[in-house]
C-alpha angles and dihedrals in degrees: 000000000000131000115264109252096204114057117200091233145358116265089218102049115017123097107227143139140207149163133267111222131143116220092239086070095064118111120249143127099264097075095252134058115259143171095279133103096312090059090059090046088057092049088051089053090052092051094045092053096047097252118150101184136061115188120200133182120242110305099210131123107279128220133191112356091018092251114162085211092063106053134161088236137020091214107034126090127240110259090208087069093060110111115234088199090060088049088052091051092054093047100255094110134021132219089250088066087068096051098104102038114150118248095259122197111264099211102042136044108233094198096188090057097038101048099062093047095045095044092049089056091048092050089053091048090052092053090047090050090055090052103033109029112123123222093268092052092047090050092049091049092050091047091050092050091049096047093047097038092111089073105006097066093056093041096051091048091046092053092044090053092048088057091055091046096052091250096300119156116270094243089067094055126104105300097244091052094041089052092051094239110182097226093050091047092051090054089051092051091053090048098046109038096135094048092048091049090051094056092046090050092052090053091047091054094043094053093042091055094041091049091053092049093048092050089050091051094045091050088058093050095260120134121198124230110208125195128234113193105212090226131050127214117270089228094059139111088244095062095036093052097037107034094153089066091065139057100251134161102252093212099050105018090232121130111281089193121027128208126237143112132265122252109308147149091303101045137018091212095043124242119289105195098178095221116134113251120234128270092228094181090061092045091052091055090060093046087251091293095162092051093045090053090050094054093042091053092047093052089056090070108024132046100218133019129220110204108215112217093009091174088072089075089065098037131340135207110244124192123192121243113271099038117125097203136029094245097099099054134109141216118260122189119241128201094243098148092050091048096050090047090056091045092052092048092053102036105024126230107000122232092212133151116199120222094213101168125129125032101007121177132191087258091058091048090049091052091049093047095043089066095034094241113165112238128213132263121190118197093206087068094052107084107051100085140016138313090279090068105128091215093064108104096236089061096054125114114222092244099074141085118240124208130185084216138327136234088275094056132075115257113273092254092048091046093050093049090057098041120126116249089250095056093040090053091050091049095048091047090050093050096039089224140354113261121235088241089072137264091275091066090049090057092043088054090049091052097045092043095049123101091246109123092221127042122185123187124192110236089235089067093048088052092047095235129163136223091300087074096051112131102207142010105203114233092019107112102201140035097042135116093038107113120119133174129223118248094237091060091080094071133159096259092055091045092052093049094050092043092051093052093044090055093041093057096044098251100116121103114274107244 
């Protein structure tokens, strides 16, 4: 897949809107949303309502806790998003393979129940591919493996090894393998050819299906915003295969310095993420080659990129190994300006959105503005202080993206129901009154009607759902990323209301 050369709009000057929804939240009979028919139905809903953006969370293969921000690879796709129905349509599965599916919950992803069933279907599809693939399919698979070899070879071997090690983290493996020694790795490749093939096949199917879906969306005027977490998981193919890029303990392979943020809105003790921070000096010596490859790969399958924790490119919070919270960390400067200059030289003008929430300094703002990256405004943060609050719509610059809330926030309805009397009073005074349509539609109107060039609304708010539909509780390790909607929720009445507001506030496509 190649990057589209003609974007529908400029991230810095066009007035557009869209919806935030991760593919796991789609309806469907396999217990988790995937890239099958319901994904296209959602794209149709976007087009019908005049939206031009679809924002997703990171699409990588998730580990413990199922967080898309803690993946086994920064470049691979999540096999659980592969559509069995699409595999049926291309002859790798049959309808009879779905005869005994469990009666999965329709509104939550029960990952522990879904994963065994889904992976068994994918294993069967892989075996069928070996036996049934025609010459064109074999050629496409070989071409995919060759074009992605720079990350796929390490990833497939990493996942094959994890299977043989009962899922244990790479730093606990036999030293020669943990240290990525070439001779040891070659022995592993000779020992695990079937397992390696399987993981390459899963990536081939994921990217084939995602490419088709992206082309379908682009053809309908929808551009996709992907998400790059600044950090990668310690237990990932990225860290295992490129240890010099990270601050690791040479003796144990564990993070010597861990990533996180100091105490903030979300947590009184800060957030200790556990990811290793980058060895920026080493990355500079290679002209940031690893990072450039990461962005180049990402721009092959999304149209725009949201950088999660953008401020970490100016300075990052580093916590020494052994700490239990993020409180005892410190700020370390990063060569962000130099990096983005290199990135622009190699990739051209960058379609990047900067997640600039949290502890933001003038230096972070200067880095963002130097490269004309739109920052983020969240309406749920707007009503707790005074008129100087930067999240109030009358304080926005045009070059920004406004959200009612993000995947880390409660839904607007859940947020409103737990507001303090002070904030609720500020909000009601600002609005004049709360409409009978519900507070979520008041905030959607504020977002769409603001001067922000980009407006993104979580689907949960459009559906008017409460805290039960929240996607993530930051700093809570388990029980997140589970929400799903029912297909009938995207009805004509909802479509008409969103379409009317999108047109009213000048965010619909010009026809």
